N, CA and C atoms of all chains as a GROMACS GRO file, in nm:
protein
  651
    1MET      N    1   1.927   2.246   3.418
    1MET     CA    2   1.889   2.270   3.556
    1MET      C    3   1.949   2.165   3.649
    2SER      N    4   1.962   2.045   3.597
    2SER     CA    5   2.018   1.939   3.681
    2SER      C    6   2.165   1.966   3.716
    3ASP      N    7   2.229   2.057   3.640
    3ASP     CA    8   2.368   2.093   3.670
    3ASP      C    9   2.376   2.196   3.783
    4VAL      N   10   2.263   2.256   3.820
    4VAL     CA   11   2.261   2.354   3.927
    4VAL      C   12   2.232   2.283   4.059
    5PRO      N   13   2.322   2.294   4.155
    5PRO     CA   14   2.298   2.226   4.283
    5PRO      C   15   2.167   2.272   4.347
    6VAL      N   16   2.096   2.181   4.407
    6VAL     CA   17   1.970   2.212   4.474
    6VAL      C   18   1.995   2.318   4.582
    7GLY      N   19   1.910   2.420   4.581
    7GLY     CA   20   1.924   2.528   4.678
    7GLY      C   21   1.999   2.648   4.624
    8GLU      N   22   2.062   2.633   4.506
    8GLU     CA   23   2.131   2.747   4.444
    8GLU      C   24   2.037   2.807   4.340
    9GLN      N   25   2.037   2.939   4.331
    9GLN     CA   26   1.941   3.008   4.246
    9GLN      C   27   1.986   3.015   4.101
   10PHE      N   28   1.888   3.018   4.014
   10PHE     CA   29   1.919   3.031   3.872
   10PHE      C   30   1.818   3.120   3.801
   11VAL      N   31   1.862   3.170   3.686
   11VAL     CA   32   1.789   3.265   3.604
   11VAL      C   33   1.787   3.210   3.462
   12PHE      N   34   1.680   3.235   3.390
   12PHE     CA   35   1.679   3.202   3.248
   12PHE      C   36   1.579   3.292   3.177
   13ALA      N   37   1.584   3.290   3.044
   13ALA     CA   38   1.493   3.371   2.964
   13ALA      C   39   1.412   3.279   2.873
   14VAL      N   40   1.291   3.321   2.843
   14VAL     CA   41   1.206   3.248   2.750
   14VAL      C   42   1.146   3.346   2.649
   15ARG      N   43   1.091   3.290   2.544
   15ARG     CA   44   1.022   3.373   2.446
   15ARG      C   45   0.910   3.291   2.383
   16ASP      N   46   0.825   3.356   2.307
   16ASP     CA   47   0.719   3.284   2.239
   16ASP      C   48   0.780   3.174   2.151
   17PRO      N   49   0.731   3.051   2.163
   17PRO     CA   50   0.793   2.939   2.090
   17PRO      C   51   0.795   2.955   1.938
   18ILE      N   52   0.694   3.020   1.883
   18ILE     CA   53   0.696   3.039   1.737
   18ILE      C   54   0.806   3.138   1.699
   19GLU      N   55   0.819   3.244   1.775
   19GLU     CA   56   0.928   3.339   1.749
   19GLU      C   57   1.064   3.270   1.767
   20ARG      N   58   1.071   3.183   1.866
   20ARG     CA   59   1.196   3.111   1.890
   20ARG      C   60   1.228   3.017   1.773
   21PHE      N   61   1.124   2.954   1.718
   21PHE     CA   62   1.144   2.868   1.600
   21PHE      C   63   1.202   2.950   1.485
   22VAL      N   64   1.141   3.064   1.458
   22VAL     CA   65   1.187   3.148   1.346
   22VAL      C   66   1.331   3.193   1.370
   23SER      N   67   1.358   3.240   1.490
   23SER     CA   68   1.493   3.287   1.522
   23SER      C   69   1.594   3.174   1.514
   24GLY      N   70   1.556   3.057   1.564
   24GLY     CA   71   1.647   2.944   1.561
   24GLY      C   72   1.676   2.897   1.420
   25PHE      N   73   1.572   2.892   1.337
   25PHE     CA   74   1.591   2.850   1.198
   25PHE      C   75   1.688   2.946   1.128
   26ASN      N   76   1.660   3.076   1.141
   26ASN     CA   77   1.744   3.173   1.072
   26ASN      C   78   1.886   3.177   1.127
   27SER      N   79   1.900   3.156   1.256
   27SER     CA   80   2.034   3.153   1.314
   27SER      C   81   2.117   3.038   1.257
   28ARG      N   82   2.057   2.921   1.256
   28ARG     CA   83   2.132   2.805   1.205
   28ARG      C   84   2.149   2.813   1.053
   29SER      N   85   2.053   2.873   0.984
   29SER     CA   86   2.067   2.881   0.838
   29SER      C   87   2.187   2.966   0.800
   30ARG      N   88   2.224   3.062   0.886
   30ARG     CA   89   2.343   3.144   0.857
   30ARG      C   90   2.460   3.098   0.943
   31LYS      N   91   2.448   2.980   0.999
   31LYS     CA   92   2.554   2.919   1.081
   31LYS      C   93   2.592   3.008   1.200
   32GLY      N   94   2.492   3.082   1.248
   32GLY     CA   95   2.516   3.168   1.363
   32GLY      C   96   2.593   3.295   1.332
   33ARG      N   97   2.626   3.316   1.206
   33ARG     CA   98   2.705   3.434   1.169
   33ARG      C   99   2.620   3.561   1.181
   34PRO      N  100   2.675   3.676   1.205
   34PRO     CA  101   2.820   3.700   1.214
   34PRO      C  102   2.879   3.681   1.354
   35ARG      N  103   2.798   3.665   1.456
   35ARG     CA  104   2.855   3.653   1.590
   35ARG      C  105   2.930   3.522   1.606
   36TYR      N  106   2.872   3.416   1.554
   36TYR     CA  107   2.936   3.285   1.565
   36TYR      C  108   2.965   3.233   1.424
   37ASP      N  109   3.026   3.121   1.418
   37ASP     CA  110   3.048   3.055   1.289
   37ASP      C  111   3.052   2.905   1.314
   38GLU      N  112   2.936   2.849   1.335
   38GLU     CA  113   2.926   2.707   1.367
   38GLU      C  114   2.874   2.632   1.246
   39GLN      N  115   2.960   2.547   1.192
   39GLN     CA  116   2.926   2.476   1.069
   39GLN      C  117   2.804   2.388   1.088
   40TRP      N  118   2.737   2.363   0.976
   40TRP     CA  119   2.620   2.276   0.980
   40TRP      C  120   2.662   2.132   1.008
   41LEU      N  121   2.580   2.065   1.082
   41LEU     CA  122   2.589   1.920   1.084
   41LEU      C  123   2.537   1.871   0.948
   42PRO      N  124   2.579   1.752   0.906
   42PRO     CA  125   2.529   1.701   0.777
   42PRO      C  126   2.377   1.702   0.768
   43ARG      N  127   2.310   1.669   0.878
   43ARG     CA  128   2.163   1.667   0.874
   43ARG      C  129   2.106   1.808   0.862
   44GLU      N  130   2.177   1.906   0.915
   44GLU     CA  131   2.131   2.045   0.899
   44GLU      C  132   2.150   2.090   0.755
   45ALA      N  133   2.262   2.052   0.697
   45ALA     CA  134   2.287   2.089   0.556
   45ALA      C  135   2.175   2.034   0.467
   46ALA      N  136   2.134   1.911   0.495
   46ALA     CA  137   2.026   1.850   0.416
   46ALA      C  138   1.895   1.926   0.436
   47ALA      N  139   1.869   1.966   0.559
   47ALA     CA  140   1.745   2.039   0.588
   47ALA      C  141   1.743   2.174   0.516
   48PHE      N  142   1.855   2.247   0.522
   48PHE     CA  143   1.857   2.380   0.461
   48PHE      C  144   1.863   2.374   0.309
   49ALA      N  145   1.912   2.261   0.255
   49ALA     CA  146   1.910   2.245   0.109
   49ALA      C  147   1.766   2.233   0.059
   50ARG      N  148   1.681   2.184   0.146
   50ARG     CA  149   1.542   2.161   0.106
   50ARG      C  150   1.451   2.277   0.145
   51TYR      N  151   1.478   2.338   0.258
   51TYR     CA  152   1.391   2.446   0.308
   51TYR      C  153   1.477   2.569   0.337
   52SER      N  154   1.448   2.676   0.264
   52SER     CA  155   1.534   2.794   0.275
   52SER      C  156   1.480   2.899   0.371
   53THR      N  157   1.355   2.886   0.410
   53THR     CA  158   1.297   2.983   0.504
   53THR      C  159   1.222   2.909   0.613
   54PRO      N  160   1.205   2.974   0.728
   54PRO     CA  161   1.128   2.908   0.834
   54PRO      C  162   0.985   2.878   0.792
   55SER      N  163   0.926   2.965   0.713
   55SER     CA  164   0.788   2.942   0.671
   55SER      C  165   0.779   2.822   0.578
   56ALA      N  166   0.877   2.806   0.491
   56ALA     CA  167   0.876   2.691   0.398
   56ALA      C  168   0.880   2.560   0.475
   57LEU      N  169   0.964   2.555   0.577
   57LEU     CA  170   0.971   2.433   0.657
   57LEU      C  171   0.841   2.411   0.734
   58ALA      N  172   0.792   2.515   0.796
   58ALA     CA  173   0.671   2.499   0.877
   58ALA      C  174   0.551   2.464   0.791
   59GLU      N  175   0.542   2.520   0.672
   59GLU     CA  176   0.430   2.487   0.583
   59GLU      C  177   0.434   2.340   0.541
   60ALA      N  178   0.554   2.285   0.536
   60ALA     CA  179   0.569   2.146   0.490
   60ALA      C  180   0.540   2.044   0.600
   61LEU      N  181   0.543   2.089   0.724
   61LEU     CA  182   0.522   1.995   0.835
   61LEU      C  183   0.384   1.929   0.823
   62GLY      N  184   0.383   1.798   0.829
   62GLY     CA  185   0.258   1.725   0.819
   62GLY      C  186   0.207   1.709   0.678
   63ARG      N  187   0.279   1.768   0.583
   63ARG     CA  188   0.234   1.762   0.444
   63ARG      C  189   0.337   1.694   0.354
   64GLU      N  190   0.463   1.714   0.384
   64GLU     CA  191   0.569   1.658   0.299
   64GLU      C  192   0.651   1.556   0.377
   65GLU      N  193   0.678   1.445   0.312
   65GLU     CA  194   0.764   1.345   0.374
   65GLU      C  195   0.903   1.406   0.394
   66GLY      N  196   0.957   1.388   0.509
   66GLY     CA  197   1.091   1.440   0.536
   66GLY      C  198   1.092   1.574   0.604
   67ALA      N  199   0.977   1.642   0.609
   67ALA     CA  200   0.975   1.775   0.671
   67ALA      C  201   1.000   1.765   0.822
   68GLU      N  202   0.935   1.668   0.885
   68GLU     CA  203   0.956   1.654   1.030
   68GLU      C  204   1.100   1.616   1.060
   69LYS      N  205   1.158   1.533   0.975
   69LYS     CA  206   1.299   1.497   0.994
   69LYS      C  207   1.386   1.622   0.985
   70ALA      N  208   1.355   1.708   0.888
   70ALA     CA  209   1.431   1.833   0.874
   70ALA      C  210   1.414   1.920   0.997
   71TYR      N  211   1.291   1.930   1.044
   71TYR     CA  212   1.261   2.009   1.165
   71TYR      C  213   1.346   1.960   1.282
   72ARG      N  214   1.353   1.830   1.297
   72ARG     CA  215   1.424   1.774   1.411
   72ARG      C  216   1.576   1.769   1.391
   73SER      N  217   1.620   1.809   1.272
   73SER     CA  218   1.762   1.806   1.241
   73SER      C  219   1.834   1.936   1.271
   74ILE      N  220   1.756   2.043   1.286
   74ILE     CA  221   1.816   2.176   1.299
   74ILE      C  222   1.830   2.212   1.446
   75ARG      N  223   1.953   2.234   1.488
   75ARG     CA  224   1.976   2.276   1.626
   75ARG      C  225   1.902   2.408   1.653
   76HIS      N  226   1.864   2.432   1.772
   76HIS     CA  227   1.780   2.544   1.816
   76HIS      C  228   1.633   2.520   1.779
   77VAL      N  229   1.610   2.477   1.654
   77VAL     CA  230   1.472   2.446   1.617
   77VAL      C  231   1.424   2.323   1.692
   78SER      N  232   1.511   2.224   1.699
   78SER     CA  233   1.471   2.098   1.761
   78SER      C  234   1.483   2.101   1.913
   79SER      N  235   1.552   2.200   1.967
   79SER     CA  236   1.571   2.202   2.112
   79SER      C  237   1.444   2.253   2.181
   80SER      N  238   1.426   2.207   2.303
   80SER     CA  239   1.306   2.238   2.380
   80SER      C  240   1.344   2.304   2.512
   81TYR      N  241   1.252   2.384   2.566
   81TYR     CA  242   1.276   2.435   2.701
   81TYR      C  243   1.302   2.321   2.800
   82TRP      N  244   1.236   2.210   2.774
   82TRP     CA  245   1.251   2.096   2.866
   82TRP      C  246   1.390   2.037   2.860
   83ASP      N  247   1.466   2.066   2.755
   83ASP     CA  248   1.605   2.018   2.751
   83ASP      C  249   1.685   2.080   2.866
   84TRP      N  250   1.646   2.200   2.904
   84TRP     CA  251   1.716   2.270   3.013
   84TRP      C  252   1.645   2.248   3.147
   85LEU      N  253   1.512   2.237   3.141
   85LEU     CA  254   1.435   2.234   3.266
   85LEU      C  255   1.386   2.093   3.300
   86ASP      N  256   1.434   1.994   3.230
   86ASP     CA  257   1.409   1.853   3.260
   86ASP      C  258   1.262   1.814   3.238
   87ASP      N  259   1.182   1.808   3.341
   87ASP     CA  260   1.041   1.771   3.326
   87ASP      C  261   0.961   1.848   3.431
   88GLU      N  262   0.829   1.840   3.419
   88GLU     CA  263   0.744   1.922   3.506
   88GLU      C  264   0.769   1.893   3.654
   89GLN      N  265   0.775   1.766   3.688
   89GLN     CA  266   0.794   1.730   3.828
   89GLN      C  267   0.927   1.784   3.880
   90SER      N  268   1.031   1.769   3.802
   90SER     CA  269   1.164   1.817   3.843
   90SER      C  270   1.164   1.969   3.855
   91PHE      N  271   1.099   2.035   3.760
   91PHE     CA  272   1.098   2.181   3.765
   91PHE      C  273   1.018   2.232   3.884
   92LEU      N  274   0.905   2.170   3.909
   92LEU     CA  275   0.825   2.212   4.025
   92LEU      C  276   0.905   2.196   4.154
   93ALA      N  277   0.983   2.090   4.161
   93ALA     CA  278   1.063   2.067   4.282
   93ALA      C  279   1.171   2.173   4.299
   94ARG      N  280   1.209   2.238   4.188
   94ARG     CA  281   1.315   2.338   4.193
   94ARG      C  282   1.262   2.480   4.178
   95SER      N  283   1.133   2.498   4.169
   95SER     CA  284   1.080   2.631   4.135
   95SER      C  285   1.118   2.738   4.237
   96SER      N  286   1.140   2.696   4.362
   96SER     CA  287   1.179   2.795   4.462
   96SER      C  288   1.323   2.843   4.441
   97ASP      N  289   1.398   2.774   4.357
   97ASP     CA  290   1.535   2.816   4.326
   97ASP      C  291   1.540   2.912   4.207
   98VAL      N  292   1.426   2.936   4.143
   98VAL     CA  293   1.424   3.026   4.027
   98VAL      C  294   1.424   3.170   4.078
   99LEU      N  295   1.533   3.238   4.054
   99LEU     CA  296   1.542   3.378   4.097
   99LEU      C  297   1.454   3.466   4.011
  100MET      N  298   1.457   3.442   3.879
  100MET     CA  299   1.376   3.523   3.789
  100MET      C  300   1.373   3.457   3.651
  101VAL      N  301   1.260   3.476   3.583
  101VAL     CA  302   1.249   3.434   3.443
  101VAL      C  303   1.230   3.560   3.360
  102LEU      N  304   1.321   3.583   3.267
  102LEU     CA  305   1.312   3.699   3.182
  102LEU      C  306   1.236   3.664   3.054
  103ARG      N  307   1.158   3.758   3.004
  103ARG     CA  308   1.087   3.738   2.877
  103ARG      C  309   1.160   3.815   2.768
  104GLN      N  310   1.192   3.744   2.660
  104GLN     CA  311   1.267   3.806   2.552
  104GLN      C  312   1.194   3.926   2.494
  105GLY      N  313   1.061   3.920   2.493
  105GLY     CA  314   0.982   4.029   2.436
  105GLY      C  315   0.986   4.158   2.515
  106ARG      N  316   1.030   4.152   2.638
  106ARG     CA  317   1.044   4.273   2.719
  106ARG      C  318   1.178   4.265   2.792
  107LEU      N  319   1.279   4.228   2.716
  107LEU     CA  320   1.408   4.193   2.776
  107LEU      C  321   1.473   4.310   2.849
  108GLU      N  322   1.464   4.429   2.789
  108GLU     CA  323   1.529   4.544   2.852
  108GLU      C  324   1.469   4.568   2.991
  109GLU      N  325   1.338   4.566   2.996
  109GLU     CA  326   1.267   4.591   3.122
  109GLU      C  327   1.298   4.482   3.224
  110ASP      N  328   1.292   4.357   3.180
  110ASP     CA  329   1.317   4.247   3.274
  110ASP      C  330   1.463   4.244   3.320
  111PHE      N  331   1.553   4.280   3.230
  111PHE     CA  332   1.694   4.280   3.268
  111PHE      C  333   1.721   4.388   3.372
  112GLU      N  334   1.656   4.501   3.355
  112GLU     CA  335   1.671   4.608   3.455
  112GLU      C  336   1.619   4.560   3.591
  113ARG      N  337   1.509   4.488   3.588
  113ARG     CA  338   1.453   4.434   3.712
  113ARG      C  339   1.550   4.334   3.776
  114LEU      N  340   1.610   4.251   3.692
  114LEU     CA  341   1.708   4.154   3.744
  114LEU      C  342   1.827   4.225   3.807
  115CYS      N  343   1.874   4.328   3.738
  115CYS     CA  344   1.988   4.403   3.793
  115CYS      C  345   1.953   4.465   3.927
  116ASN      N  346   1.830   4.512   3.940
  116ASN     CA  347   1.788   4.570   4.068
  116ASN      C  348   1.789   4.464   4.177
  117VAL      N  349   1.742   4.345   4.143
  117VAL     CA  350   1.741   4.236   4.242
  117VAL      C  351   1.884   4.199   4.282
  118LEU      N  352   1.972   4.198   4.182
  118LEU     CA  353   2.111   4.158   4.208
  118LEU      C  354   2.194   4.273   4.265
  119GLY      N  355   2.142   4.395   4.254
  119GLY     CA  356   2.216   4.508   4.306
  119GLY      C  357   2.336   4.546   4.223
  120ILE      N  358   2.323   4.530   4.090
  120ILE     CA  359   2.432   4.567   4.001
  120ILE      C  360   2.381   4.666   3.897
  121ALA      N  361   2.473   4.740   3.838
  121ALA     CA  362   2.441   4.830   3.728
  121ALA      C  363   2.499   4.770   3.601
  122ALA      N  364   2.415   4.718   3.516
  122ALA     CA  365   2.461   4.659   3.390
  122ALA      C  366   2.359   4.691   3.283
  123THR      N  367   2.404   4.697   3.160
  123THR     CA  368   2.313   4.726   3.049
  123THR      C  369   2.335   4.624   2.937
  124LEU      N  370   2.230   4.602   2.863
  124LEU     CA  371   2.239   4.514   2.748
  124LEU      C  372   2.297   4.592   2.630
  125THR      N  373   2.386   4.530   2.558
  125THR     CA  374   2.444   4.599   2.444
  125THR      C  375   2.339   4.627   2.338
  126SER      N  376   2.357   4.737   2.266
  126SER     CA  377   2.268   4.767   2.154
  126SER      C  378   2.327   4.724   2.021
  127ASP      N  379   2.447   4.667   2.025
  127ASP     CA  380   2.514   4.622   1.903
  127ASP      C  381   2.441   4.499   1.848
  128PRO      N  382   2.392   4.507   1.723
  128PRO     CA  383   2.315   4.394   1.668
  128PRO      C  384   2.393   4.262   1.667
  129VAL      N  385   2.524   4.271   1.644
  129VAL     CA  386   2.604   4.148   1.645
  129VAL      C  387   2.615   4.094   1.787
  130GLY      N  388   2.639   4.184   1.881
  130GLY     CA  389   2.647   4.143   2.021
  130GLY      C  390   2.515   4.085   2.072
  131ARG      N  391   2.406   4.133   2.014
  131ARG     CA  392   2.274   4.082   2.053
  131ARG      C  393   2.237   3.957   1.975
  132HIS      N  394   2.320   3.920   1.879
  132HIS     CA  395   2.295   3.804   1.794
  132HIS      C  396   2.159   3.816   1.725
  133GLU      N  397   2.132   3.937   1.674
  133GLU     CA  398   2.003   3.962   1.610
  133GLU      C  399   2.000   3.904   1.469
  134THR      N  400   1.881   3.870   1.426
  134THR     CA  401   1.864   3.821   1.289
  134THR      C  402   1.882   3.938   1.193
  135PRO      N  403   1.974   3.928   1.096
  135PRO     CA  404   1.991   4.036   0.999
  135PRO      C  405   1.862   4.064   0.922
  136ALA      N  406   1.848   4.187   0.874
  136ALA     CA  407   1.722   4.232   0.815
  136ALA      C  408   1.685   4.158   0.688
  137ASN      N  409   1.783   4.098   0.620
  137ASN     CA  410   1.752   4.034   0.494
  137ASN      C  411   1.699   3.891   0.508
  138PHE      N  412   1.680   3.847   0.632
  138PHE     CA  413   1.625   3.712   0.654
  138PHE      C  414   1.473   3.721   0.672
  139LYS      N  415   1.406   3.623   0.617
  139LYS     CA  416   1.260   3.621   0.626
  139LYS      C  417   1.216   3.573   0.764
  140THR      N  418   1.131   3.651   0.827
  140THR     CA  419   1.090   3.618   0.964
  140THR      C  420   0.938   3.598   0.977
  141THR      N  421   0.867   3.613   0.866
  141THR     CA  422   0.721   3.598   0.874
  141THR      C  423   0.681   3.455   0.839
  142LEU      N  424   0.572   3.414   0.901
  142LEU     CA  425   0.516   3.281   0.874
  142LEU      C  426   0.376   3.298   0.817
  143THR      N  427   0.340   3.210   0.725
  143THR     CA  428   0.203   3.210   0.675
  143THR      C  429   0.111   3.151   0.782
  144PRO      N  430  -0.020   3.178   0.773
  144PRO     CA  431  -0.112   3.116   0.870
  144PRO      C  432  -0.102   2.963   0.870
  145ALA      N  433  -0.083   2.904   0.756
  145ALA     CA  434  -0.070   2.758   0.749
  145ALA      C  435   0.055   2.711   0.823
  146ALA      N  436   0.161   2.787   0.809
  146ALA     CA  437   0.286   2.752   0.878
  146ALA      C  438   0.267   2.756   1.029
  147VAL      N  439   0.200   2.861   1.077
  147VAL     CA  440   0.174   2.872   1.220
  147VAL      C  441   0.089   2.756   1.269
  148GLN      N  442  -0.013   2.724   1.191
  148GLN     CA  443  -0.102   2.614   1.230
  148GLN      C  444  -0.026   2.481   1.235
  149ASN      N  445   0.060   2.459   1.138
  149ASN     CA  446   0.136   2.333   1.137
  149ASN      C  447   0.235   2.323   1.253
  150LEU      N  448   0.284   2.438   1.296
  150LEU     CA  449   0.383   2.437   1.404
  150LEU      C  450   0.322   2.406   1.540
  151ARG      N  451   0.198   2.441   1.560
  151ARG     CA  452   0.137   2.433   1.693
  151ARG      C  453   0.158   2.297   1.761
  152PRO      N  454   0.128   2.186   1.691
  152PRO     CA  455   0.147   2.057   1.760
  152PRO      C  456   0.293   2.030   1.798
  153PHE      N  457   0.383   2.079   1.716
  153PHE     CA  458   0.526   2.057   1.744
  153PHE      C  459   0.572   2.140   1.865
  154LEU      N  460   0.500   2.247   1.891
  154LEU     CA  461   0.542   2.338   1.998
  154LEU      C  462   0.452   2.328   2.122
  155ALA      N  463   0.365   2.229   2.123
  155ALA     CA  464   0.268   2.220   2.233
  155ALA      C  465   0.337   2.211   2.369
  156ARG      N  466   0.442   2.134   2.377
  156ARG     CA  467   0.511   2.118   2.506
  156ARG      C  468   0.581   2.248   2.548
  157GLU      N  469   0.619   2.328   2.449
  157GLU     CA  470   0.682   2.457   2.480
  157GLU      C  471   0.578   2.552   2.543
  158TYR      N  472   0.460   2.552   2.486
  158TYR     CA  473   0.353   2.635   2.543
  158TYR      C  474   0.312   2.583   2.680
  159ASP      N  475   0.316   2.452   2.696
  159ASP     CA  476   0.286   2.395   2.829
  159ASP      C  477   0.383   2.451   2.933
  160PHE      N  478   0.509   2.462   2.894
  160PHE     CA  479   0.607   2.514   2.988
  160PHE      C  480   0.581   2.660   3.023
  161LEU      N  481   0.546   2.738   2.921
  161LEU     CA  482   0.515   2.879   2.949
  161LEU      C  483   0.391   2.890   3.038
  162ASP      N  484   0.293   2.803   3.014
  162ASP     CA  485   0.174   2.804   3.100
  162ASP      C  486   0.212   2.767   3.244
  163LEU      N  487   0.304   2.673   3.257
  163LEU     CA  488   0.348   2.633   3.391
  163LEU      C  489   0.416   2.750   3.462
  164LEU      N  490   0.497   2.825   3.389
  164LEU     CA  491   0.560   2.943   3.449
  164LEU      C  492   0.455   3.042   3.497
  165GLU      N  493   0.354   3.065   3.412
  165GLU     CA  494   0.249   3.159   3.450
  165GLU      C  495   0.176   3.111   3.575
  166SER      N  496   0.150   2.981   3.581
  166SER     CA  497   0.077   2.928   3.696
  166SER      C  498   0.158   2.943   3.824
  167LEU      N  499   0.288   2.953   3.811
  167LEU     CA  500   0.374   2.968   3.928
  167LEU      C  501   0.410   3.114   3.954
  168ASP      N  502   0.352   3.205   3.873
  168ASP     CA  503   0.383   3.348   3.884
  168ASP      C  504   0.530   3.374   3.861
  169LEU      N  505   0.590   3.300   3.772
  169LEU     CA  506   0.731   3.321   3.739
  169LEU      C  507   0.743   3.396   3.607
  170MET      N  508   3.651   3.818   5.183
  170MET     CA  509   3.545   3.719   5.196
  170MET      C  510   3.597   3.578   5.168
  171SER      N  511   3.546   3.484   5.239
  171SER     CA  512   3.583   3.346   5.212
  171SER      C  513   3.488   3.288   5.108
  172ASP      N  514   3.523   3.172   5.055
  172ASP     CA  515   3.435   3.109   4.957
  172ASP      C  516   3.296   3.085   5.014
  173ALA      N  517   3.289   3.061   5.144
  173ALA     CA  518   3.160   3.032   5.206
  173ALA      C  519   3.067   3.153   5.204
  174ASP      N  520   3.123   3.273   5.182
  174ASP     CA  521   3.042   3.394   5.180
  174ASP      C  522   2.976   3.417   5.044
  175TYR      N  523   3.014   3.340   4.945
  175TYR     CA  524   2.964   3.362   4.810
  175TYR      C  525   2.843   3.275   4.780
  176ARG      N  526   2.748   3.334   4.711
  176ARG     CA  527   2.629   3.259   4.669
  176ARG      C  528   2.632   3.248   4.517
  177PRO      N  529   2.627   3.131   4.464
  177PRO     CA  530   2.625   3.119   4.318
  177PRO      C  531   2.491   3.165   4.259
  178ILE      N  532   2.497   3.231   4.146
  178ILE     CA  533   2.380   3.259   4.065
  178ILE      C  534   2.406   3.196   3.929
  179HIS      N  535   2.319   3.111   3.887
  179HIS     CA  536   2.341   3.037   3.762
  179HIS      C  537   2.248   3.091   3.653
  180PHE      N  538   2.302   3.105   3.537
  180PHE     CA  539   2.222   3.148   3.422
  180PHE      C  540   2.208   3.030   3.328
  181LEU      N  541   2.086   2.985   3.310
  181LEU     CA  542   2.061   2.878   3.213
  181LEU      C  543   2.044   2.943   3.076
  182HIS      N  544   2.141   2.925   2.993
  182HIS     CA  545   2.143   2.993   2.864
  182HIS      C  546   2.063   2.910   2.762
  183ILE      N  547   1.934   2.934   2.761
  183ILE     CA  548   1.846   2.865   2.668
  183ILE      C  549   1.859   2.931   2.531
  184GLY      N  550   1.887   2.853   2.430
  184GLY     CA  551   1.913   2.907   2.298
  184GLY      C  552   1.796   2.985   2.241
  185LYS      N  553   1.829   3.097   2.175
  185LYS     CA  554   1.732   3.179   2.103
  185LYS      C  555   1.624   3.241   2.191
  186THR      N  556   1.663   3.281   2.311
  186THR     CA  557   1.568   3.348   2.400
  186THR      C  558   1.621   3.482   2.449
  187GLY      N  559   1.726   3.531   2.387
  187GLY     CA  560   1.790   3.653   2.434
  187GLY      C  561   1.906   3.624   2.527
  188GLY      N  562   1.939   3.499   2.542
  188GLY     CA  563   2.042   3.459   2.636
  188GLY      C  564   2.180   3.513   2.605
  189THR      N  565   2.212   3.528   2.477
  189THR     CA  566   2.345   3.577   2.441
  189THR      C  567   2.369   3.717   2.495
  190VAL      N  568   2.271   3.803   2.476
  190VAL     CA  569   2.290   3.943   2.518
  190VAL      C  570   2.285   3.955   2.671
  191VAL      N  571   2.199   3.875   2.734
  191VAL     CA  572   2.193   3.878   2.880
  191VAL      C  573   2.324   3.824   2.938
  192ASN      N  574   2.367   3.714   2.884
  192ASN     CA  575   2.491   3.653   2.933
  192ASN      C  576   2.609   3.750   2.916
  193GLY      N  577   2.610   3.816   2.800
  193GLY     CA  578   2.719   3.910   2.774
  193GLY      C  579   2.723   4.024   2.872
  194ALA      N  580   2.603   4.066   2.916
  194ALA     CA  581   2.597   4.178   3.010
  194ALA      C  582   2.629   4.135   3.153
  195LEU      N  583   2.601   4.010   3.183
  195LEU     CA  584   2.616   3.965   3.322
  195LEU      C  585   2.750   3.902   3.354
  196GLU      N  586   2.809   3.839   3.256
  196GLU     CA  587   2.920   3.750   3.288
  196GLU      C  588   3.039   3.819   3.354
  197ASP      N  589   3.055   3.947   3.324
  197ASP     CA  590   3.166   4.019   3.386
  197ASP      C  591   3.125   4.096   3.510
  198ARG      N  592   2.997   4.087   3.546
  198ARG     CA  593   2.946   4.172   3.653
  198ARG      C  594   2.904   4.097   3.778
  199LEU      N  595   2.856   3.975   3.762
  199LEU     CA  596   2.791   3.912   3.876
  199LEU      C  597   2.887   3.871   3.985
  200ASP      N  598   3.015   3.869   3.955
  200ASP     CA  599   3.107   3.836   4.063
  200ASP      C  600   3.114   3.950   4.164
  201GLU      N  601   3.054   4.063   4.130
  201GLU     CA  602   3.058   4.176   4.221
  201GLU      C  603   2.920   4.211   4.275
  202CYS      N  604   2.821   4.132   4.241
  202CYS     CA  605   2.686   4.172   4.280
  202CYS      C  606   2.651   4.122   4.419
  203ARG      N  607   2.544   4.176   4.469
  203ARG     CA  608   2.500   4.141   4.603
  203ARG      C  609   2.348   4.121   4.599
  204VAL      N  610   2.302   4.009   4.641
  204VAL     CA  611   2.159   3.982   4.642
  204VAL      C  612   2.101   4.038   4.771
  205PRO      N  613   2.003   4.130   4.759
  205PRO     CA  614   1.945   4.188   4.881
  205PRO      C  615   1.895   4.078   4.976
  206GLY      N  616   1.931   4.089   5.098
  206GLY     CA  617   1.887   3.994   5.197
  206GLY      C  618   1.974   3.871   5.209
  207ALA      N  619   2.052   3.847   5.107
  207ALA     CA  620   2.136   3.727   5.110
  207ALA      C  621   2.264   3.751   5.188
  208GLY      N  622   2.305   3.877   5.191
  208GLY     CA  623   2.425   3.910   5.268
  208GLY      C  624   2.550   3.847   5.214
  209CYS      N  625   2.554   3.823   5.085
  209CYS     CA  626   2.673   3.761   5.029
  209CYS      C  627   2.688   3.801   4.884
  210HIS      N  628   2.808   3.785   4.835
  210HIS     CA  629   2.832   3.812   4.694
  210HIS      C  630   2.794   3.690   4.611
  211CYS      N  631   2.795   3.708   4.481
  211CYS     CA  632   2.750   3.600   4.393
  211CYS      C  633   2.862   3.555   4.300
  212ILE      N  634   2.863   3.429   4.276
  212ILE     CA  635   2.950   3.372   4.173
  212ILE      C  636   2.860   3.337   4.056
  213TYR      N  637   2.899   3.379   3.937
  213TYR     CA  638   2.814   3.362   3.821
  213TYR      C  639   2.862   3.246   3.737
  214THR      N  640   2.772   3.161   3.702
  214THR     CA  641   2.805   3.056   3.606
  214THR      C  642   2.699   3.056   3.496
  215SER      N  643   2.740   3.026   3.378
  215SER     CA  644   2.649   3.016   3.265
  215SER      C  645   2.648   2.872   3.217
  216ILE      N  646   2.531   2.816   3.210
  216ILE     CA  647   2.518   2.677   3.168
  216ILE      C  648   2.444   2.675   3.035
  217ALA      N  649   2.514   2.646   2.929
  217ALA     CA  650   2.454   2.647   2.795
  217ALA      C  651   2.384   2.515   2.769
   0.00000   0.00000   0.00000
């Protein structure tokens, strides 16, 4: 956000932080393939050697030494909404520059709304590779314990979503 | 139109939020869009 000049409008999308964790883990575990091919950092390789599924990593958080280090080693998993939106005070100061916030869970509907605001006719591709979708053979479910362990790690992410709601964004 | 007639619209591409597909749909289109009431065209930038 700090790269956007004050007074210029911007758009972004958000999703449920737990879903984002799962998607991020699986994306990096396959090195972003097939759409991308971004090699692991050494710390990511170590994390994936130890934890092969998002649930395995999340279940280990707070229970196994090294699990938090693995969590913080994986790109997308370790990134936060605040990496883009700076901090609450900064975001509040820029909230009038937010043209729209799209929700990944209703992306088609929100994208259509954005296009209407922008006055353009555009559609989202249905190609799974173009959408960078998680292939069907990847595990996307979390155990209840995994969800519970993730909550403290994602607290700031939920704070951001709550802030958006409070601003009607 | 002169450069002064254009209004930038920035897309913050937050990872794993659907940004890839949105960006893919917008990046070739927003240079031709018009924001109602703004009276100007838009320049699109994506900030990853």
